Legacy VTK file of the C-alpha trace (Angstrom):
# vtk DataFile Version 3.0
C-alpha trace
ASCII
DATASET POLYDATA
POINTS 585 float
-32.496 9.840 -46.272
-29.501 11.584 -44.907
-31.834 14.240 -42.959
-34.021 11.138 -41.628
-30.665 9.636 -40.396
-29.762 12.636 -38.752
-33.464 13.178 -37.236
-33.542 9.750 -36.112
-30.057 9.940 -34.187
-31.666 12.421 -32.064
-34.284 10.052 -31.267
-32.347 7.532 -30.118
-30.494 10.058 -28.024
-33.277 10.085 -25.971
-33.608 6.878 -25.317
-29.853 6.257 -24.960
-29.820 9.035 -22.514
-32.213 7.183 -20.452
-30.133 4.613 -20.578
-27.290 6.027 -19.028
-29.695 7.737 -16.236
-31.098 4.277 -15.374
-27.791 2.565 -15.588
-26.293 4.509 -12.511
-29.935 3.764 -10.221
-28.723 0.724 -8.162
-31.909 -0.515 -8.000
-32.281 -0.739 -11.963
-28.910 -2.700 -12.219
-30.048 -5.327 -9.490
-32.780 -6.287 -11.985
-30.717 -6.383 -14.838
-27.927 -9.203 -12.493
-31.046 -10.733 -10.583
-34.307 -10.778 -12.278
-35.616 -14.180 -11.499
-39.345 -14.029 -10.181
-42.678 -12.567 -11.699
-42.131 -9.296 -9.917
-38.853 -8.562 -11.083
-39.741 -9.464 -14.632
-42.912 -7.731 -14.806
-40.870 -4.416 -13.960
-37.920 -5.060 -16.499
-41.485 -5.754 -18.746
-42.948 -2.154 -17.980
-39.155 -0.293 -18.388
-38.161 -1.669 -21.833
-41.805 -1.234 -23.179
-41.135 1.941 -21.625
-38.486 2.800 -24.394
-40.417 1.786 -27.125
-43.628 3.279 -26.428
-41.197 6.373 -26.231
-40.029 5.768 -29.367
-43.405 5.627 -31.075
-44.319 8.728 -29.708
-41.153 10.597 -30.609
-40.756 8.655 -34.219
-40.990 10.797 -37.269
-43.803 10.492 -39.200
-43.623 9.741 -43.012
-46.718 10.094 -45.034
-46.996 9.497 -48.733
-42.847 9.277 -48.900
-42.787 12.464 -47.103
-40.972 13.178 -44.205
-43.353 14.855 -41.376
-41.022 16.726 -38.766
-43.416 16.679 -35.712
-41.992 16.897 -32.226
-44.794 13.727 -31.166
-46.971 11.535 -33.027
-50.213 10.840 -31.129
-52.086 9.549 -33.991
-51.405 8.489 -37.384
-53.605 9.187 -40.515
-54.575 5.875 -42.742
-52.012 6.333 -45.864
-48.755 7.290 -42.702
-46.045 5.645 -40.915
-43.899 6.490 -38.392
-39.720 5.955 -38.418
-38.776 5.071 -35.096
-36.594 3.036 -32.372
-39.377 0.828 -31.108
-37.398 -2.618 -31.870
-34.413 -1.407 -30.032
-36.342 -1.655 -26.739
-37.854 -4.431 -27.361
-34.565 -6.392 -28.207
-32.498 -5.066 -25.433
-34.983 -6.419 -22.692
-35.191 -9.931 -24.753
-31.417 -10.015 -24.748
-31.400 -9.046 -21.426
-34.203 -10.403 -19.559
-34.555 -13.350 -21.448
-38.004 -14.699 -23.144
-40.810 -13.347 -20.621
-39.130 -10.145 -20.979
-38.559 -9.918 -24.259
-42.230 -11.487 -25.583
-43.962 -9.014 -22.378
-42.273 -5.610 -23.554
-42.834 -6.696 -27.226
-46.270 -7.443 -26.963
-46.900 -4.170 -25.359
-45.330 -1.895 -27.405
-46.447 -3.336 -30.630
-50.184 -2.973 -28.817
-49.171 0.757 -28.300
-47.964 0.745 -31.853
-51.846 -0.645 -33.362
-53.206 1.925 -31.214
-51.448 4.860 -33.167
-52.890 3.401 -36.736
-51.007 4.436 -39.745
-50.720 2.050 -42.867
-47.696 -0.273 -41.350
-50.016 -0.728 -37.930
-50.326 -4.435 -38.199
-47.091 -5.027 -39.729
-45.513 -3.071 -36.607
-46.880 -5.147 -34.117
-46.471 -8.317 -35.457
-42.532 -7.553 -36.084
-42.605 -5.642 -32.268
-43.852 -9.131 -30.660
-41.697 -11.327 -33.047
-38.873 -9.620 -32.262
-39.510 -10.001 -28.603
-39.740 -13.718 -28.814
-36.131 -14.161 -30.902
-34.701 -11.631 -28.451
-35.692 -13.633 -25.791
-35.022 -16.993 -27.276
-31.632 -15.670 -27.947
-31.120 -13.864 -24.445
-31.919 -17.623 -23.010
-29.522 -19.191 -24.892
-26.601 -16.856 -23.838
-27.797 -17.188 -20.102
-27.258 -21.280 -20.271
-24.212 -20.473 -21.633
-23.295 -17.962 -18.593
-22.224 -16.023 -21.172
-23.416 -12.250 -21.321
-24.659 -10.374 -25.276
-21.832 -8.385 -26.507
-22.571 -4.491 -27.961
-21.404 -5.475 -31.036
-23.770 -8.959 -31.011
-26.259 -6.348 -29.723
-25.553 -4.017 -32.784
-25.710 -6.904 -35.343
-28.930 -8.219 -33.675
-30.753 -5.174 -33.618
-29.623 -4.859 -37.625
-31.044 -8.067 -38.124
-34.594 -7.192 -36.048
-35.197 -4.306 -38.377
-34.611 -5.953 -41.231
-36.929 -8.510 -40.280
-39.687 -5.455 -39.996
-38.777 -4.103 -43.145
-39.932 -7.796 -44.836
-43.112 -7.894 -42.831
-43.821 -4.326 -44.022
-43.461 -5.556 -47.090
-45.429 -8.042 -46.383
-48.799 -7.056 -44.741
-48.889 -3.185 -45.528
-51.492 -2.753 -48.662
-50.577 -1.556 -51.444
-47.617 -3.056 -52.263
-46.423 -0.327 -53.819
-46.858 2.482 -51.654
-45.416 -0.325 -48.898
-42.179 -0.600 -51.149
-41.786 3.193 -51.422
-42.269 3.418 -47.604
-38.789 0.667 -47.305
-36.930 2.005 -49.052
-36.821 5.665 -47.235
-36.952 4.459 -44.037
-34.801 0.751 -44.073
-31.434 2.006 -44.298
-31.510 4.718 -41.758
-33.941 2.577 -38.734
-31.513 -0.444 -39.716
-28.483 1.593 -39.020
-29.772 3.824 -36.254
-31.226 0.965 -34.443
-27.944 -1.451 -34.900
-25.781 1.763 -33.766
-28.202 2.418 -30.801
-28.474 -1.151 -29.652
-24.561 -0.913 -29.461
-24.341 2.531 -27.412
-27.013 1.220 -25.245
-26.158 -2.048 -24.385
-22.096 -1.007 -24.057
-23.646 1.849 -21.573
-25.265 -0.737 -19.042
-22.011 -2.974 -19.190
-19.230 0.113 -18.645
-21.323 0.605 -15.373
-21.623 -2.936 -14.426
-18.489 -3.585 -14.949
-17.291 -0.568 -13.221
-19.298 -1.481 -9.926
-17.848 -4.958 -10.099
-14.243 -4.003 -10.408
-14.973 -1.544 -7.810
-16.680 -4.391 -5.530
-13.653 -6.917 -6.358
-10.726 -3.972 -5.661
-13.043 -3.325 -2.254
-12.836 -6.839 -1.398
-8.971 -7.296 -1.903
-7.837 -4.154 -0.357
-10.412 -5.507 3.013
-8.512 -8.841 2.912
-4.919 -7.303 2.331
-5.874 -5.249 5.333
-7.472 -8.409 7.711
-4.161 -10.688 6.115
-2.017 -7.985 7.112
-3.007 -7.274 10.752
-4.136 -10.860 11.758
-0.659 -11.300 13.485
-1.453 -8.451 15.817
-4.495 -8.904 16.512
-4.254 -12.471 17.949
-1.937 -10.298 20.503
-5.163 -8.925 21.401
-5.749 -4.727 22.127
-2.448 -3.146 23.374
-0.361 -0.088 22.731
1.805 -2.471 20.179
-0.268 -4.379 18.277
-2.931 -1.557 17.915
-0.127 0.974 16.451
0.945 -1.384 13.845
-2.594 -2.207 12.860
-3.419 1.496 12.741
-0.065 1.828 10.400
-1.177 -0.889 8.002
-5.001 0.819 7.989
-3.951 4.024 7.081
-1.239 2.764 4.178
-3.908 0.836 2.401
-7.114 3.459 2.731
-7.832 6.991 1.955
-7.957 7.660 5.489
-6.724 11.326 6.773
-6.097 9.455 10.031
-6.673 6.031 12.011
-7.398 5.527 15.999
-8.057 2.061 18.025
-9.157 2.419 21.570
-10.337 0.476 24.550
-12.829 0.989 26.810
-11.104 3.986 28.275
-8.483 5.364 26.403
-6.719 5.947 23.138
-4.349 2.712 22.432
-3.002 3.962 18.885
-3.264 6.874 16.804
-1.831 7.387 13.462
-1.869 10.617 11.151
-3.474 13.872 11.245
-3.733 15.124 14.752
-0.812 13.068 16.428
0.155 16.106 18.372
-3.328 15.708 20.722
-4.788 12.111 19.917
-1.878 10.414 22.002
-1.730 6.772 23.043
-2.115 6.228 26.689
-2.501 9.924 27.677
-5.738 10.937 25.827
-9.094 9.380 26.882
-11.581 8.499 24.471
-13.481 11.071 22.612
-17.315 11.799 23.213
-18.379 9.944 20.553
-16.292 6.688 20.896
-18.179 6.583 24.240
-21.600 6.510 22.614
-20.160 3.624 20.562
-18.986 1.783 23.430
-23.044 2.131 24.866
-24.261 1.151 22.355
-22.366 -1.028 20.450
-23.405 0.349 16.729
-21.742 2.529 14.244
-21.558 6.142 14.397
-20.620 8.361 12.020
-19.752 12.275 12.461
-19.586 14.652 9.747
-18.377 18.109 12.080
-15.922 18.756 14.634
-18.774 19.150 16.647
-20.160 15.951 16.535
-16.430 13.872 16.935
-16.392 16.018 20.408
-12.605 16.647 20.319
-11.360 18.391 23.288
-8.880 20.707 21.212
-10.064 23.075 18.950
-7.635 23.477 16.155
-7.720 19.670 15.740
-7.907 19.285 11.453
-10.257 16.197 11.800
-13.832 16.977 10.681
-15.516 13.857 9.660
-15.192 10.130 11.317
-17.121 6.706 11.554
-16.352 5.145 14.809
-16.831 1.357 14.683
-17.438 -0.978 17.778
-14.984 -3.827 18.098
-16.606 -6.831 19.533
-15.480 -9.715 21.295
-18.022 -12.689 22.751
-20.717 -10.445 22.508
-19.030 -7.409 24.634
-17.686 -4.278 23.133
-14.051 -4.005 24.088
-12.660 -1.087 21.989
-13.185 1.150 18.777
-11.841 1.825 15.640
-12.260 5.286 14.228
-11.325 6.495 10.262
-10.836 9.964 10.417
-10.943 12.459 7.463
-9.793 16.361 7.322
-13.189 16.990 5.200
-16.958 15.845 5.517
-16.538 14.818 1.337
-13.671 11.961 2.428
-16.208 10.074 4.121
-17.955 8.455 1.044
-20.421 5.412 0.942
-17.293 3.270 -0.157
-15.035 4.246 2.801
-17.894 3.872 4.967
-18.437 0.068 3.509
-14.967 -0.804 4.046
-14.674 0.667 7.833
-17.832 -1.795 8.604
-16.165 -5.323 6.659
-13.071 -4.382 8.743
-14.891 -3.767 11.855
-16.484 -7.137 11.117
-13.507 -8.858 10.527
-10.972 -7.143 13.162
-13.548 -8.165 16.154
-13.791 -12.079 14.393
-9.824 -11.903 14.448
-10.135 -10.817 18.065
-12.380 -13.515 19.016
-9.961 -15.955 17.406
-7.004 -14.498 19.274
-8.571 -14.742 22.752
-9.723 -18.532 21.612
-6.129 -19.802 20.514
-4.842 -18.029 23.458
-7.330 -19.778 25.801
-6.396 -22.950 23.728
-2.665 -22.636 24.264
-3.243 -21.779 27.860
-5.349 -25.118 28.112
-2.581 -27.307 26.087
0.751 -25.486 27.482
1.743 -28.278 29.109
2.077 -31.056 26.658
3.137 -27.738 24.010
6.066 -27.591 26.693
6.713 -31.698 26.805
6.809 -32.228 23.255
8.891 -29.161 23.080
11.410 -30.265 25.250
11.502 -34.096 23.804
15.072 -34.929 22.390
15.269 -37.662 19.800
16.498 -40.751 22.211
19.021 -41.919 18.745
20.908 -38.437 18.760
20.979 -38.867 23.140
22.248 -41.950 22.797
25.043 -41.602 19.593
26.113 -38.179 21.711
26.768 -40.162 24.738
28.884 -42.990 23.368
30.786 -40.725 21.280
31.696 -38.624 24.499
32.269 -41.972 26.314
34.999 -42.663 23.624
36.393 -39.343 23.663
37.084 -39.806 27.094
39.914 -42.764 26.380
41.276 -40.808 23.401
40.794 -36.957 23.911
39.592 -35.354 27.280
39.403 -31.789 26.445
37.244 -33.089 23.256
35.074 -34.933 25.679
35.036 -31.851 28.329
33.880 -29.576 25.306
31.420 -31.964 23.719
29.748 -32.332 27.774
29.152 -29.025 27.769
27.873 -28.577 24.263
25.249 -30.989 25.375
24.832 -28.997 28.468
23.863 -26.246 26.057
21.463 -28.025 23.953
19.463 -29.177 26.822
19.503 -26.042 28.357
18.174 -24.795 25.263
15.337 -27.174 25.125
14.507 -26.643 28.182
13.949 -22.892 27.911
12.610 -22.999 24.270
9.996 -25.095 26.011
8.813 -22.805 28.618
8.611 -19.564 26.051
7.022 -18.663 22.832
9.683 -16.494 21.194
13.748 -16.020 22.357
16.679 -14.175 21.183
17.886 -15.323 17.722
21.661 -15.412 19.268
20.233 -18.452 21.435
19.066 -19.931 18.746
22.083 -19.583 17.455
23.818 -21.146 20.231
21.428 -24.186 20.276
22.061 -24.969 16.785
25.594 -24.589 17.184
26.028 -27.001 20.147
23.887 -29.808 18.224
26.227 -29.460 15.063
29.224 -29.738 17.354
27.943 -33.255 18.594
26.835 -34.354 14.895
30.372 -33.213 13.831
32.161 -35.492 16.801
30.724 -38.245 15.556
31.118 -37.589 11.517
34.546 -35.539 11.238
35.041 -32.749 8.854
31.763 -34.334 7.268
29.910 -30.856 7.676
30.638 -27.612 7.119
28.122 -25.044 8.486
28.530 -21.630 7.709
26.766 -18.370 9.820
25.322 -15.519 7.536
23.380 -13.462 10.542
23.145 -10.168 10.693
25.028 -8.728 13.188
21.709 -6.013 14.366
19.353 -8.953 14.172
21.251 -11.258 17.140
18.953 -9.766 19.537
15.587 -9.681 17.669
12.991 -12.330 19.180
12.157 -15.647 17.206
10.131 -18.803 18.033
12.813 -21.410 19.705
13.502 -24.182 17.887
12.701 -22.640 14.153
16.939 -22.721 13.450
17.286 -25.964 14.656
14.555 -27.748 13.203
15.837 -27.278 9.942
19.400 -27.548 10.680
18.616 -31.038 11.842
16.481 -31.524 8.897
18.894 -30.991 6.674
21.905 -33.531 8.685
19.843 -35.767 8.785
17.979 -36.115 5.586
19.568 -34.010 3.027
23.135 -36.027 2.325
23.374 -39.337 0.888
25.814 -41.383 2.691
28.703 -41.225 0.253
28.271 -37.317 0.282
31.743 -36.039 2.182
31.204 -32.151 1.295
28.500 -31.936 3.049
27.926 -28.216 3.484
24.857 -26.145 5.136
24.435 -22.409 4.833
22.169 -20.735 7.858
21.330 -16.881 6.637
19.078 -14.384 8.085
18.608 -10.867 7.090
16.263 -7.936 7.336
14.507 -6.308 3.852
11.420 -4.214 3.593
10.096 -4.312 7.342
10.867 -8.629 8.042
13.492 -10.595 9.042
14.039 -13.270 6.555
15.570 -16.184 7.568
16.969 -19.221 5.391
18.551 -22.926 5.333
20.742 -23.930 2.661
21.934 -27.413 1.857
24.324 -28.815 -1.366
22.505 -32.315 -0.653
20.539 -34.320 -3.219
17.603 -32.443 -3.181
13.981 -33.703 -2.331
12.031 -35.951 -4.677
9.095 -34.493 -6.924
6.503 -37.073 -5.247
7.815 -36.024 -1.974
8.276 -32.101 -2.216
4.146 -32.305 -3.817
3.498 -33.461 -0.207
5.342 -31.290 1.947
3.817 -28.726 4.612
0.139 -30.423 3.521
0.760 -33.028 5.624
3.072 -34.746 7.471
5.612 -36.972 5.010
6.314 -40.686 6.094
10.085 -40.831 7.105
12.276 -43.910 7.868
14.586 -42.010 10.168
12.206 -39.974 12.380
8.287 -39.037 12.979
8.537 -37.046 9.443
5.900 -34.390 10.817
8.847 -31.593 11.888
8.530 -29.769 8.619
5.027 -29.816 8.825
4.418 -28.930 12.513
7.361 -26.224 12.324
5.058 -24.746 9.476
1.840 -24.760 11.033
3.771 -23.115 14.134
5.016 -20.130 12.018
1.199 -19.680 10.416
-0.068 -19.844 14.051
1.903 -17.128 15.374
2.690 -14.594 11.905
-0.242 -15.590 9.803
0.466 -17.194 6.251
2.983 -14.742 5.193
5.102 -16.379 7.557
4.932 -19.589 5.639
7.756 -22.202 5.074
9.007 -21.843 1.048
10.907 -24.658 -0.285
13.097 -24.893 -3.140
14.547 -27.859 -4.324
16.851 -28.493 -7.600
20.885 -29.012 -6.253
20.336 -29.150 -3.030
17.734 -27.359 -1.132
16.876 -24.065 0.676
14.009 -23.638 3.293
12.429 -19.954 3.851
10.779 -18.022 5.892
9.858 -14.031 7.000
8.868 -12.767 10.258
7.436 -9.657 10.133
10.140 -7.065 11.949
7.238 -5.247 13.695
6.332 -8.066 15.686
9.809 -9.221 16.978
11.029 -7.266 19.914
14.686 -6.299 20.424
16.268 -8.801 23.426
18.294 -5.991 25.591
20.147 -8.133 28.125
22.978 -9.147 26.254
LINES 1 586
585 0 1 2 3 4 5 6 7 8 9 10 11 12 13 14 15 16 17 18 19 20 21 22 23 24 25 26 27 28 29 30 31 32 33 34 35 36 37 38 39 40 41 42 43 44 45 46 47 48 49 50 51 52 53 54 55 56 57 58 59 60 61 62 63 64 65 66 67 68 69 70 71 72 73 74 75 76 77 78 79 80 81 82 83 84 85 86 87 88 89 90 91 92 93 94 95 96 97 98 99 100 101 102 103 104 105 106 107 108 109 110 111 112 113 114 115 116 117 118 119 120 121 122 123 124 125 126 127 128 129 130 131 132 133 134 135 136 137 138 139 140 141 142 143 144 145 146 147 148 149 150 151 152 153 154 155 156 157 158 159 160 161 162 163 164 165 166 167 168 169 170 171 172 173 174 175 176 177 178 179 180 181 182 183 184 185 186 187 188 189 190 191 192 193 194 195 196 197 198 199 200 201 202 203 204 205 206 207 208 209 210 211 212 213 214 215 216 217 218 219 220 221 222 223 224 225 226 227 228 229 230 231 232 233 234 235 236 237 238 239 240 241 242 243 244 245 246 247 248 249 250 251 252 253 254 255 256 257 258 259 260 261 262 263 264 265 266 267 268 269 270 271 272 273 274 275 276 277 278 279 280 281 282 283 284 285 286 287 288 289 290 291 292 293 294 295 296 297 298 299 300 301 302 303 304 305 306 307 308 309 310 311 312 313 314 315 316 317 318 319 320 321 322 323 324 325 326 327 328 329 330 331 332 333 334 335 336 337 338 339 340 341 342 343 344 345 346 347 348 349 350 351 352 353 354 355 356 357 358 359 360 361 362 363 364 365 366 367 368 369 370 371 372 373 374 375 376 377 378 379 380 381 382 383 384 385 386 387 388 389 390 391 392 393 394 395 396 397 398 399 400 401 402 403 404 405 406 407 408 409 410 411 412 413 414 415 416 417 418 419 420 421 422 423 424 425 426 427 428 429 430 431 432 433 434 435 436 437 438 439 440 441 442 443 444 445 446 447 448 449 450 451 452 453 454 455 456 457 458 459 460 461 462 463 464 465 466 467 468 469 470 471 472 473 474 475 476 477 478 479 480 481 482 483 484 485 486 487 488 489 490 491 492 493 494 495 496 497 498 499 500 501 502 503 504 505 506 507 508 509 510 511 512 513 514 515 516 517 518 519 520 521 522 523 524 525 526 527 528 529 530 531 532 533 534 535 536 537 538 539 540 541 542 543 544 545 546 547 548 549 550 551 552 553 554 555 556 557 558 559 560 561 562 563 564 565 566 567 568 569 570 571 572 573 574 575 576 577 578 579 580 581 582 583 584
C-alpha cells in the first residue's frame, strides 16, 4: 500500500505541475475569475477534462490485485483496473467553474475512462459524472454566497468524492469479491492522494490569483497616492516650480532612476540620475520626446540610441515617455528613466500609463479651475472684501465713546480699523499673502474686540520666526480666530484664551487655533465641514467655505481638522513646497 501511495504521489505531481504552469498564464486566470458565457465555460470544461484524461493515461494498473508499474495505460484487460487522480480534475472544474464545467468535465472524463475498459470501467464512468454534478452544485452554492472554496474544503471534498467512488465500485463491479479486493488495495491511497492533490492544486491557484490581486491593489494605491500628492502642483500648470515638485514625488514613490517633465520645447524638471546634463530650462528635449509630442502616443526606449540623448556618458539606458494632454492637445511629456532595460518592466509601464492619464486629467482640471476663477474673480473679491456690519458698527461706537474718555486709545483703534480694512482689501486682490500680513489682520481685529470687552480675551501667538515670510491664503487665520471669539465662549465666561500657532514639520506648515471655550455640540460636530451650519449670529458658512477653499488650492491634505472636548482646536496643513517665501520684508 505504501508503494502504491508513493507511485500515486508521483502521478499527482504531473497534474499539480500543469496546474502551476496554467496558474501563471494570464488567460487561464481570467477564465477562472470571469467565466460567464458558453465559450469560456467550454474552454474550462476542456482544460479540467484534460487533467482527468491525463490521469487516466498515467494511472497505475491493478491486475488481479497486483500493482503493475506501467508508464501509460492505453487499454485495460477485463480483469484490470487503474488507480488514478481522475476525480481531482473533475472536482476542481466543478468547484471553480460551477455545474456546467463540473458536469462537462465529468462526462468527458467518464466516457474516456469507459473506453479504456477494465473491470471498473462502468463504475468509474458513473462516479466521474456524479462527482461532476455534485462538485458543480457545491461550487454554485459558494458562488451565490460570494465565497471561494478554500484548499482545506477542497481536500475534504476530494476525500468525500473518492470515498463515493469506492462505494460505487463495490455496488457495480462484478464479482463482488474481486471488487472488494480491489477497493481494499486502492481505497486508502486514492483517498489520501486525491485529498492532498486537491489541497495543493487549489492552494497554487488561489496563491497566484491572490498575489496578482495584491499587486493590482498596491499599484492602484501607489497611483492614487502619487495623484493625490501631485494634484496641488499640477493645478498650477506646467512650470519649473510645479514640475520639480511633481518629479520629486514620482521619483520617491516609484522604482525609477530618474524622472523628467517637459513642455513642448525644453525640460522643466529632472530628478535623479543625469542631472548634470538634463538641466531644466537650459536643456532641449530629446529626440524621443519630440516623437511623442508629434504623435501623441506612448513610446518606449530600451537603449541609449533610442533615448537619443546628446551626452555620450549618460547613465540612462531605458525610458518610457508619455504625452501629457489638455483639451486634446499634447502640451508636454512625462519621462521615466531606468539605468537598465530590465528596470522597464510591464508593471512600471502600466504604472506610467495610469499616471499619464491621471496627470492629463489634473492639468485639464487645473486649466478649467483657472478659467472658472477668472470668470468669478469679481464676485470672489467682493465676497472676500465684505465686512460684518455689526462688527463695523460696534467698532465705530466703541471708538466714538473713547473719543470722549481716552483720546489716545481712540486714535490707536482708528489705526487698527484702517489696518483691518486695508487687509480686507489686499486679501480680496491676492491669492496668497505673507503670514506676517495675516497676523497683522488678526491683531487688528482682536484689538477692536478687546476694546469692547477689556481683559476678556487673551490671545497668544506661537509662530515660528522663519514662517513669518511664507505665503498663505488670506483670511485663513482671521476666520478661525473670529470664529473662536464669536462662538466658542459663553457670555458668563471671563477667562477666554485663544492660542494661534504655526510650525514647520515633515515638509508642511501646520497651523492651529485653539480655545478653552465650551466646545462644540455633538450634533453640530457631525455637520461641520459637510455643509454650512445654521448660526444665530452669522451665515454659518465660515468654516465650510474655508475648508473648501483650502481643499481647492492645496488638495484634500489641507482640509480642516476639528477636535472638540474641553475647548476646541481647528487645524490644517499646507505643503511647504507650495508656499513661496516673501523676501520683501
